[in-house]
C-alpha positions in Angstrom: -23.9 -11.3 -4.7 -23.2 -8.5 -2.3 -20.2 -7.4 -0.3 -20.4 -5.2 2.8 -19.0 -1.7 2.7 -15.2 -1.4 3.3 -14.0 0.1 6.6 -12.7 3.6 6.9 -9.2 4.6 5.9 -6.3 3.3 8.0 -8.1 0.1 9.0 -7.4 -3.4 7.6 -10.0 -5.0 5.4 -11.9 -7.6 7.4 -13.1 -11.0 6.1 -16.7 -9.9 6.2 -16.1 -7.1 3.7 -15.2 -9.6 0.9 -17.6 -11.9 -1.0 -17.0 -15.5 0.1 -17.4 -17.2 -3.3 -17.2 -16.6 -7.0 -19.2 -18.9 -9.3 -18.7 -18.5 -13.1 -22.0 -20.3 -13.6 -23.7 -17.3 -12.3 -22.6 -15.3 -15.4 -25.0 -16.1 -18.2 -23.3 -13.9 -20.8 -20.0 -12.2 -21.4 -21.7 -8.8 -20.5 -23.4 -9.9 -17.3 -20.6 -9.3 -14.9 -20.6 -10.4 -11.3 -18.5 -7.4 -10.3 -17.9 -3.9 -11.6 -14.4 -3.7 -10.2 -11.6 -6.0 -9.0 -8.4 -4.8 -7.5 -4.8 -6.2 -7.5 -2.3 -4.8 -5.1 0.4 -6.0 -2.7 -0.6 -6.3 1.0 1.8 -3.5 1.9 -0.6 -1.1 0.1 -3.6 -2.0 2.3 -4.2 1.6 3.3 -4.2 2.8 -0.3 -6.6 0.0 -1.3 -9.0 1.1 1.5 -8.7 4.7 0.5 -9.6 3.8 -3.1 -12.4 1.3 -2.2 -14.2 3.6 0.3 -15.5 6.1 -2.2 -16.0 3.5 -4.9 -18.2 1.4 -2.7 -20.8 4.1 -2.4 -20.8 4.6 -6.2 -21.1 1.0 -7.4 -23.8 -1.6 -7.1 -21.5 -4.0 -5.4 -18.4 -3.2 -3.4 -15.0 -3.6 -5.2 -13.1 -6.8 -4.4 -9.4 -7.0 -3.6 -7.5 -10.2 -4.4 -5.2 -9.4 -1.4 -8.0 -10.1 1.1 -7.4 -13.3 3.1 -10.7 -14.7 2.0 -10.1 -14.2 -1.7 -6.4 -15.3 -1.6 -7.4 -18.6 0.0 -10.0 -19.6 -2.6 -9.5 -21.6 -5.8 -12.6 -20.4 -7.7 -12.4 -18.1 -10.7 -10.4 -15.0 -9.9 -12.3 -11.8 -9.6 -9.8 -10.3 -12.0 -11.0 -12.7 -14.8 -12.5 -10.8 -17.7 -15.7 -12.8 -17.4 -16.1 -11.9 -13.7 -15.3 -8.2 -13.4 -16.1 -5.4 -15.7 -12.9 -3.5 -14.9 -9.6 -4.5 -13.2 -7.5 -2.0 -11.3 -3.8 -2.6 -10.7 -1.9 -0.7 -8.1 1.6 -1.5 -9.3 4.8 -0.9 -7.3 8.2 -2.6 -7.6 7.0 -5.6 -5.5 3.8 -6.2 -7.5 4.0 -9.6 -9.2 6.7 -10.8 -6.8 4.5 -12.4 -4.1 2.3 -15.4 -4.7 -1.0 -13.5 -4.8 0.0 -10.7 -7.3 2.1 -13.2 -9.3 -1.0 -15.2 -9.9 -2.9 -11.9 -10.6 -0.3 -10.9 -13.2 -0.8 -14.2 -15.2 -4.6 -13.6 -15.3 -4.3 -9.9 -16.2 -1.7 -10.6 -18.9 -4.3 -12.8 -20.6 -7.0 -10.3 -20.1 -4.8 -7.5 -21.5 -4.4 -9.5 -24.7 -8.2 -9.9 -25.1 -9.5 -6.6 -23.7 -6.7 -4.1 -22.7 -9.2 -1.3 -22.3 -10.8 -3.1 -19.3 -7.6 -2.7 -17.2 -6.6 0.4 -15.3 -3.0 0.3 -14.2 -1.7 2.9 -11.6 2.1 3.2 -11.2 3.0 3.8 -7.6 6.2 5.7 -6.9 7.1 5.8 -10.6 7.3 2.0 -10.8 7.8 0.7 -14.3 4.9 -1.3 -15.7 5.5 -4.7 -17.5 5.6 -4.6 -21.3 2.3 -6.5 -21.6 0.5 -3.5 -20.0 1.5 -1.2 -22.9 -2.0 -1.1 -24.3 -4.0 -0.8 -21.0 -5.1 2.5 -19.4 -2.0 3.7 -17.5 -1.6 6.5 -15.0 0.7 7.7 -12.1 -0.5 8.0 -8.5 1.7 11.1 -8.1 -0.4 12.9 -10.8 -3.9 11.5 -10.0 -4.0 11.0 -6.3 -6.9 8.9 -4.8 -9.6 11.2 -6.1 -8.2 10.9 -9.6 -7.9 7.1 -9.5 -11.6 7.0 -8.4 -12.6 9.2 -11.3 -10.6 7.2 -13.9 -12.1 3.9 -12.6 -15.6 5.2 -12.7 -15.2 6.4 -16.2 -13.8 3.1 -17.3 -16.8 1.2 -15.7 -19.3 3.5 -17.4 -17.6 3.1 -20.8 -17.8 -0.7 -20.3 -21.6 -0.5 -19.8 -21.7 -0.3 -16.0 -24.0 1.8 -13.9 -22.5 4.4 -11.6 -24.4 6.0 -8.8 -24.2 9.8 -8.4 -22.0 11.1 -5.6 -23.7 11.7 -2.3 -24.9 15.2 -1.9 -22.9 17.4 0.4 -25.0 18.7 3.2 -24.6 22.4 4.2 -22.4 22.6 7.3 -23.6 25.8 8.8 -22.1 24.8 12.2 -18.6 24.5 10.8 -18.9 27.9 9.1 -19.8 29.6 12.3 -17.2 31.5 14.2 -15.1 29.4 16.6 -15.8 29.5 20.3 -12.2 30.3 21.0 -9.7 32.4 19.1 -7.0 29.7 18.6 -7.9 26.1 17.5 -6.4 23.3 19.6 -2.9 22.1 18.6 -3.0 19.1 16.3 -2.0 15.8 17.9 1.4 15.5 16.3 2.3 19.0 17.6 1.4 18.0 21.2 4.0 16.7 23.7 2.1 13.4 24.1 2.9 12.6 20.4 6.4 11.8 21.5 5.2 8.8 23.4 3.3 7.6 20.3 6.4 8.1 18.2 8.5 6.1 20.6 6.0 3.3 20.5 6.1 3.2 16.7 9.8 3.2 16.6 10.0 0.4 19.1 7.4 -1.5 17.0 9.6 -0.9 13.9 12.6 -2.6 15.7 10.4 -5.4 16.9 9.2 -6.1 13.4 12.8 -6.3 12.2 13.9 -8.6 15.0 10.9 -10.8 14.5 12.2 -11.6 11.0 15.5 -12.6 12.5 14.0 -15.1 14.9 11.2 -16.4 12.6 12.2 -19.7 11.1 9.3 -19.4 8.7 10.3 -16.0 7.4 11.6 -17.6 4.2 13.2 -15.4 1.6 12.4 -12.3 3.6 14.4 -13.4 6.6 16.6 -10.7 8.2 20.0 -12.0 9.2 21.0 -9.2 11.6 19.6 -6.1 13.2 21.7 -3.4 14.8 20.1 -0.5 16.7 21.2 2.9 17.9 19.1 5.8 19.4 16.6 6.7 16.7 18.1 4.3 14.2 17.9 0.7 13.2 19.8 -1.2 10.5 18.8 -4.6 9.1 20.9 -6.9 6.9 19.6 -9.2 4.2 22.7 -11.0 2.8 24.9 -8.1 1.7 22.0 -5.7 1.3 20.9 -3.5 4.2 18.0 -1.2 5.1 18.4 1.6 7.6 15.5 3.4 9.3 16.5 6.7 10.8 14.3 9.2 12.7 15.5 12.7 12.1 13.9 15.2 14.5 12.9 18.6 13.2 14.2 21.9 14.5 11.2 22.5 16.7 11.4 19.0 18.3 7.8 18.4 17.4 6.9 15.0 15.9 5.1 16.9 13.1 8.4 18.4 12.0 10.4 15.2 12.1 11.2 12.7 9.2 11.8 9.0 8.9 14.5 8.4 6.4 14.7 4.9 4.9 17.6 3.8 2.8 18.4 0.6 1.0 22.2 -0.2 0.8 24.3 -2.6 -1.2 27.7 -3.9 -0.2 26.8 -4.1 3.5 29.6 -5.7 5.6 28.6 -8.2 8.2 30.0 -8.4 11.7 30.4 -4.8 12.7 29.7 -3.9 16.3 27.9 -0.7 15.5 25.5 0.3 12.8 27.6 2.9 11.1 30.6 0.5 10.8 28.5 -2.0 8.8 27.6 0.7 6.3 31.0 2.3 6.0 31.7 0.8 2.6 28.1 0.4 1.5 26.4 2.3 -1.3 22.9 3.7 -1.1 20.7 2.5 -4.0 17.2 3.6 -2.9 15.8 6.0 -0.4 12.6 7.6 0.7 11.5 10.1 3.3 8.3 9.6 5.3 6.4 11.9 7.7 4.2 10.8 10.5 0.5 11.1 10.1 -1.9 10.6 13.0 -5.0 12.2 14.6 -4.4 10.2 17.8 -2.1 7.4 19.1 -4.3 4.7 17.7 -4.4 6.0 14.1 -0.8 6.3 13.1 0.8 5.8 9.7 3.9 6.9 7.7 3.2 8.8 4.5 5.9 9.1 1.8 6.9 12.7 1.1 5.9 13.9 -2.4 2.7 14.4 -4.3 0.1 11.9 -3.2 2.6 9.9 -1.2 1.4 6.4 -0.1 0.6 5.7 3.5 1.8 2.6 5.4 1.4 1.2 8.9 4.7 0.6 10.7 4.5 -3.2 10.2 3.8 -2.8 6.5 6.5 -0.2 6.0 9.1 -2.7 7.5 7.7 -5.5 5.5 7.8 -3.6 2.2 11.4 -2.5 2.6 12.7 -5.9 3.7 10.9 -7.6 0.8 12.5 -5.0 -1.5 15.9 -5.7 0.0 15.4 -9.4 -0.4 14.5 -8.9 -4.1 17.6 -6.7 -4.6 19.9 -9.3 -2.9 18.5 -12.0 -5.2 19.1 -9.8 -8.3 22.6 -9.0 -7.2 23.4 -12.7 -6.6 22.2 -13.7 -10.0 24.0 -10.9 -11.9 
């Protein structure tokens, strides 16, 4: 069975990049695996999944499979994470992993796999997330230390140790043209340093607010439903029960988008009914925060990357979704305490 190559980084995985069926009857023995690698990750980490899958696709006989793909998530056949289907399983674990229906089902399958063959699982902790106790014997690493290249190297090593075949990396062609002297003394200003990047920033901040407001009006939002959104220039505050999330754009000294930061903070004890954002947070306490920087080569390829070593990248929609899902989880935990 073959899967087409994954798209380039910062593009969503399409349905045609995922195998459409998994048949356990195709596996004659325990060592004849249908896949070399299966991946489990929440949908908010789509860009990271693509960044990992892209180099691995060229090194393996069949493209890796992600259970978060719409095609895979909708099927009832044997999971690609099953120990009889994939040679190695890669888990990209963050605090929301195991909380949504897809990764919750993944966790049950992987917990059983860990009992039978813990060495066949590679678990990567994202943002220092704690791994569940049943992962104590699996291969464990941190994204901040490895980065994408390190994850790829660890996965390929695990596949080889499990008897899989790994292709050599593509040879790097000499780039004599790039080594030649530039035609002009100063290179062009990167996109984020150009004045037109301000328009792209405004579009993304407007999209951020729209994503928050959509969760207020969406009757099908379920547990991730936002109750209230308050906006100010360069700031939006959303409330989920008594937990809030603020998104604040902080311009840099130069005024360039490249120097600015998006600060996101999760708050507890948020008071409902205030007329202005700051009033609702007056007695609230910050419980989690992260700073993001814009990353884009043009208006159509924009993402937010968390500051710090090997920070994860997110689209604006996924950034909002992840933080609101996190706030919902916090509100649920506080209510049951």
